[in-house]
N, C-alpha and C positions, 0 to 999 in steps of 0.2 A: 459625526465628529471622529477623528482618528483616536484610536487608543494608545498610548504612548506608552504601554508596559514595557520594563525593562526585560522581561523575559523573553527567551527565543521563542518563535511561535512555530509549530509543528502541525500538518495536517496528515493524518493518517487514513486510509482507507480499510474498508473491512477490518473497522476497531471494535466491533460486537463482541466478537469472542475471538480466541486461539493465538494466533501470533500478533494480529492487530491489535488486540485488547491487552497482550503481555506489553508492547510496544508502546502503547500508548500511556499505560500505566509507570513504566519503567521512565520514562522522559518525563510525566509530570514529576515523578519522585526525584529526578535530577534538576528540577526547576524549572523545565519548558512549561509554558501554556499549549495544549493540545487540543487541537479542533477535531473531534469524532464523527467518523462519516462509515454509514451502513445504510440498510434499508428497515433494519428494525428499530424502532425508535426507543421501545422498551427494553431491549437488550445494552442497547448506548445508553441508556438513561442508568442501570446498574454499572457498568464500566465508571461512568460519571460518578456516581455515589461515591464507588469505591476510591476514587481520586480524589475528590474533596475529603471523604474520612480520613485518608492518609495524609490531608496536607495541601495537596496540589489543587491546580487549576485547569478545568477543562471546556470546551463548550461544544454541545452535540448538534450537529447539522444531519439529520436523517434523510436520505433521497435514496432513489434507484440511478445506480450508473448507467444504466441505459438512457437515462432522462438526460442528453447532452446540454439542454439548456441550462437546466438545474445546475450543472458543472460550471456554466458560465457566470449564472447568478450567484452561485458560491464563490466563484473568483472575484469576482465585483465587491460582494460584499467585505471579503477578507481585506480587498484594497483599499475600501474605504474605511474600516474601522482600523486596520493595523498600518496599513501602508507598506507591509512586506510580507513576505513569507519566509523563514529561515530554513525549513526541512520540509519536503514532500514524501511520503511514503507509501509508496503504490504497491501496495500488498494487496488488495481484494483479487480474488479471482474464483472462477469455477472450474471443475474437473471435469465435468462431462461424462458421457459413459465410453469406458475403455472397450473399444472395439476395433476389429480389423478397418483399415484406411478406406477399403471400397463401401464397408458398410455403415460408414458413418452418418447419421441422420442429418440432412440438409438444415432444417430448423435448429437443431443444437449446435451445429457447427457454426450458424450464424450467431447464435446465443454467444457462444466462446470468443468468437471473432471481437463482438460486440463489447462485452464484459473485460476479457484478456487483455485485449491490444486496443478497441478503438477509445475507449472510456478513457484509457491512458493516456492517450495522443492528446485527447481534450483537455485533460487535466495538465498536462506539460503547457499546453497553449492556452489556458486560462490562467495559469499561476506564474508563467514566464516573466511576467511584468512585475510581480512582486518576488520574485527569488532574486531577480536583478537587483530588487532594493537592500536585500540584505547584504550584510556586512561579510557573512559566509553563507551562501545557499547551498543546499544539499536535494540532490533525489536520489531515492534508494528504492530501487526496484527489487522486488521479493520473487525470486525464480526458480527453477527447479534443475535438476542434473539432468532430464531429460530435455531441455531445452538445447543443449549441444552432445547428448549422447544417446540418440533414439533406442527407444525401449517398443517393441511390439504391444500393439494395442492401444498406446498412448498416444498416438498420431494426432487426435486434436487439440488436447491441453498441451503438448510440446511444441506443436507448431507455434501455438499464440505465444508461448514463452521464449521461444527462438525469437520470433518477430521482435517481441516487448523489449529482449537484450539491446537486441541491433538498433532500435528505435532511440532507447535511451542512451546507447553508447554514441550513437550518432548525434545526438540532442548536447550530448556531453564534448564532441567532438568541435561543434560548432559554435558553444559558448565559453567553452575552457579559456581562450586568449582573450576574451574581450569582456570577461565578467569576472566574478568570485564564486560561479556557482560549480559545483562538483556533482558528479555522480557517480554511482556506487552499484554494481550488482550483487545482490548477495543471494548465495544458494545455503539456505539453514540445512538442508539436509534432512532426514528423517526427523518428524516432529510429530508430537502427539496432538493432532487436531481434527476436526471433523472431516474434513478431506482426506488425511490419512487414514481413519477409520473404513472410509467408504471404499478407497482404493485397496485395502487390506484388510478384509473383515475378519479374517482369524487370526490377525496380530495381536501379542498380546500390548496393550497401551503401557504399562509398567517397564517397557524395555524400551521405549520410545522416549529420548529427551522431550523435557516439556518446552512449551512456548516461550519461556521466560528465559530457556537458552537462547533461543532464536534472536528474542529481543535483545538480548547482551550483543549481540553479534553486529545487529543495527546500529547501536549506540556506540560500540566501538568504531564504526566506520566513519559514526559523524564526527567522533573524537578525534580521527586521524588528520 
């Protein structure tokens, strides 16, 4: 049975921590119903608990983005329950090892492509029908400056972000004149996340902006 809730529906990938969790909590506080996805059911449950404690609503959907069939099943489930999706937040990503391009590990390269690019393509394919049912569907891709400004030793991660930006922008060009779907590429800049700590282990996290600031950038894009 279709859930006819009046709340807008957003799906956030990588919602168990960092920018994804902050975005999910902010959207819920703004009156959205948020679908939380990540691999860790326990961590998602903690975000879900905080959302409900603050008076918001959420649904957790734990799965591995490597499981493309699971993405399709989630798309079908969202369509069956709500009949639409109002925002798809493509946030989840892996950093990989920072290394010279010739020294990138092949298996790790494949993992970066799978999570940072292929999974996002599959999410677009799975949720495109339901974004089209929204009165104003939005797709947000969280990127990095290295996607457009190459940085030594960041080749693997940077290549996937550059490809993601192009993929989402191309999708936007395809649907922009025939639907209400809008696409947004958001580069939050230096943000206090686990990924940032891995990339810059000597950095003082207190000098980097919190994930909540990045979440606000995403919300502002949805409001424009």
